[in-house]
N, C-alpha and C positions, 0 to 999 in steps of 0.2 A: 882603559889603560892596558888591560891584559894583552891586547892585540899587539902592543909595542914590544912584547917580550915572547921568548920561546923557552921551552923546558931546558934547564941547564944554564941559562943566562945568569951572570953575576950582576947584581944591582947595588948601587950606592946612590941614595937619593935623599933630598930634603923634603919632608912631607909633614902634614898635620895628623895627629892622632885623632881619628873620627870616632873610633870605638876601641875599647879595651876590656877584655873579660879574662878573669883568671880560672883556670880549670885544674883539678886534681886528678891523678890517676895512680895506679898501684905502685908505679915506679918513680913517682914524684909529682911535678907540677909543670904547667905550661901556660902561657899567655896567648890569647887570640886577639889579633889586631885588625883594624881596618884603617889603612892609611889613605890620605887623599891629597891632591893638589888641583890645580886648574885643568890638568889633563885627564883626571878621572880618579878611580878608586883601585887600590891594591890590597887584597887580604894578606894577612901574614900570621905566622905562628912562631913562637919563641919558646923552645924547650929548655927546661932548667934555667930560667931567666936570672939575669944579674939582680943583685939587690936594688940597684938604682932603677932598673926597668920595672921591678915589681912595686916598689914603694914611692918613687919620685915622679915617674912619668905618668902624666894623667891626660884625660881627653881634653882636646884643644891645645895641647902642647905642640911645639914645633921640634921635630927630631931629625937627626941624620941617621939613616938606617942602612945597614949593609946585610947582604944575604944572597941567597940562591933561589931562582925560580924552580918550583917543583910542581909535580902533578898531584892533585888531591881530589879523588873521586871525580875525575874528568874536568876539573877546573884548576887554573893556575893559582898558586899561592906562594908567597915569599917565605922561605925558611930563614928566620932572622938569625944572624950570627952575632950581630953587635948593633947596639942602639944607644944614642946619646941625646939628651935634651939640649936645645940651643937657646941662648939668650937672644933678646931682640936685635942686637947689633951683629949677630952672627949669621943672618940670613936676609934675603931680599923679599919684602912682602909681595913683590910683583909675581912671585911663584904662585901665590894664592889668590890675588885680587886683580881686577881689571885695571888697566893703566891707560892714561891719555895717549892718544895717537899723535899728539902734538909735540914739537920740540921744546921741552920745558927750559932748556938752557937758553934757547933763543928768546923765549918769553921773558925770562929773567933779565937778560941783557937789554931787551926793549923797555922793561920797567925801569931799569937803572938810567936809561936815556931820558925817560919821562921825568924821573926825579932830578936829573941834571938840568932840566928845563924849567924847574920851579924857580920863580923870582924871589919869593920871600926866603930870606937867608935862614931864618930860624926854622921854618918848615923843611927846607932843603937839608940843613944840617941834621935835623931829627931823622928824616927818612933815610939819608945816606949812612947815618950811624946804624940804623936798624938793618936796612937791606945790604949794608956792606960787611956784615957779620957773617962769616963762613958757616957757622953752626945754624944761624937763622936760614941761610940760603938752603942748606941741606934739608932742614925740617919743612920749610915752606914748599919745596918742590916735591916732597913726598906726600904732603898732607892732602886728604880729600876736603871738599867743601861742606859735605854733609854725610850723615850716616845713610841716608836714603834719599830718594827723589832726585835732586839735582847734583851734578858734579860729584857723585859718590864713588870716586875711584882715585887711585894714586895719581897725583898731579892735578886733581880737580880744583883745588883752591887756587893754584897758579892761574889756571885757565879762567876761573871765575873773576879773579881780581884783574887780570890783564884785560879781559873783554869789558869789564866795567870801566876800567881806566880809559879804554879807547872810546867808549860811549860818553864818558864824562868830558873828555877833551872836546868831542863834537858838540855836546850840549852847551858847554861853556861859550861856544861860538854863537849859539842862538840866544842864550840868556846871559848877556854880557854883564848884567847887574850882579851876577853871582861871582864870587871869588874863586877863580879857577884853581889857584894853589891850594886853597882850603878844601875844595871839593875833591881834588886828586888825593890830598892827604887823607881825607875821610875814606875814599875808596881803598887806598893801600893799607889802612889801619883797621878798618871796621871789623874784619874777621880774624885778626891776629890771635884772638883768644882761642881759636879753633886748633891751634898748634898744640895746646895743652888739653882742650876739651875732648878731642877725638884721638883715640889710640889706634894705631895701625899694626896688627900682627897678621894672623891668617884671616882676620876679618876686621871690619871697622866697628869699634865700640866706644862707649863713653868711659873716660878715665873717672876715678873716684871724684877728683876735684871738678872735673867737667860736669859730672851729673849734679854735684852739690852746689856748684857756683854758676855754671853756665859760661858760654864763651863771651858774653857781653861783659860780665863782671871780670872775667879773666883778662879780657882785652884792655880794660882800663888799668888793671893791675900791672899788666905787661908794659903799657905805655908809661906808667909811673916810674918803673925801674929805669927806663932810658932817659926820662926827663930829669931825674936826679943827677945824671951825669953830664947835663948840659947847663952851662952858666948863662945867667941873664935871659932865660927863656921867658917871654912875656906871660904874665898870669892870665890875662884875657884870652890870649891864643890857646894856652893850655885848657882853659874852660870850654872854649868852643870846640876844640878838638875832641875832648871827652864827651861833649854833648853829641858829636857825630856818632861816636861809638855807642853810646848809651841809647840813642833814639833810632838807630838804623832799621829796626824791625817795624817802625811806624806807629804801632798801636800798643797800649798796655797789655791787651789780651793776646798779643803776639810775642810778648816776652820783653818788650822795651820798658824800662822803668820810668821813662819820660817819652813824650811825643816829640817829634821834630819841630823845632821852633826857630829855626834859621832857614833861609833860602837854600843854603848848601845842604843842610840836614834833610829837607824835603826832597831835594834832588837825589841825594844819596839813597834814601829809602826807595824812590821810584826806580832808580837804576838797578838797585840790588834786587828788588822784586821782579823787574822785567827780565834780567838775566837768569835768575833762578827759575822763574816759571817757564820761560821759553825753552831753556836748556833742558828742563825737566820734561817738557812736552815733547821735544825732539828725541830725548832718550826713549820715551814711550813709543814714538813712531818707528823707532829702530827695532823694537820688539815685534815678534810675530803675534798678531791678533788672533781672534777666533777664526780657525780655518784659513788663515792668511787673507782675511777679508780686507775691504777698503776702510775698515774702522779699527781702532785699537780696542783693547779691553777697557772696561770702565775705569777711569782714573779718579780715584777717591779724592786726592788732594785738590783736583780741579773741579770735582763734582760734575763730570761729563765724560762722554766719549770724544775721541779726537778723530777727525776724518782724514784718512790718507788720500782720498781722491783716486780717480782713475786716470789712465793716460788720456790726454786730450787729443781730439782729432787734429791733425795738422802738425803735431809735434814731430820734429825731425828725429829720426833714429840716430843714436850716438855715432858720430863719424860720418853721417850722411851729409852730402852737399845740399844745403837748402837754397842754393842760388841757382 
């Protein structure tokens, strides 16, 4: 990041505190900082720091820092003039985390169209109530789908759910015995507990309730809150919807308290696993392997290497006329 500045530049930037060390000298005290964001690292020094900077600002806090770039023994550092800690709603996590390249507003609009196509009036009303809430939309479009492996970036949950819904619509055309409305509801509701399970700041981590309860339990709890506001929601439908959430990991050893016991629950588990594993594998393929080889590094979650392949003979170069 130092290459972006020159000596004498004034800086005002939102960054994460990566390191903080207090030092004393004969004339008083100072704080040494290391700030970072997606663009790199910036060292800083704060002479005669404020009480807040000394006592309240800690490692991993997000701060707005102002100061001037100075030379220190041949390296650039920021002489901090002012620093303040920011609350979660005062900064954009995209400053620190990868973000989906897809248009999440378009994804959300397409999901709303899918919901409008649901024939079962009770399911449609439930989904419209949830997805029609502005606070839900904001949280949903920010959320990752996982801490690691697949869709572990801002907007990842929206991508995951939308792609699953697309697959579910196609599968329902093949397996016409399945209830398409119920399957789509399962897709749109199965991971709603992740809105509370995963916390997004300068990194993705588990909330206290997320670690203690898990997104499956939180998802059923979330659904209960909305069902209480709907009159005459069929008890049988409520039961099978909850079963979809509770069983979507497929096996007890994978975290589901029950295994899938309806056709829609079986399909949901397979669709969820398909999208998670393929997207995770694709993310691995995008990373540089050993010496940029035709193989990825060893992928522990899949227990294998993944072959990138080599350019096949006869493949037309981009833009080349193959006719």
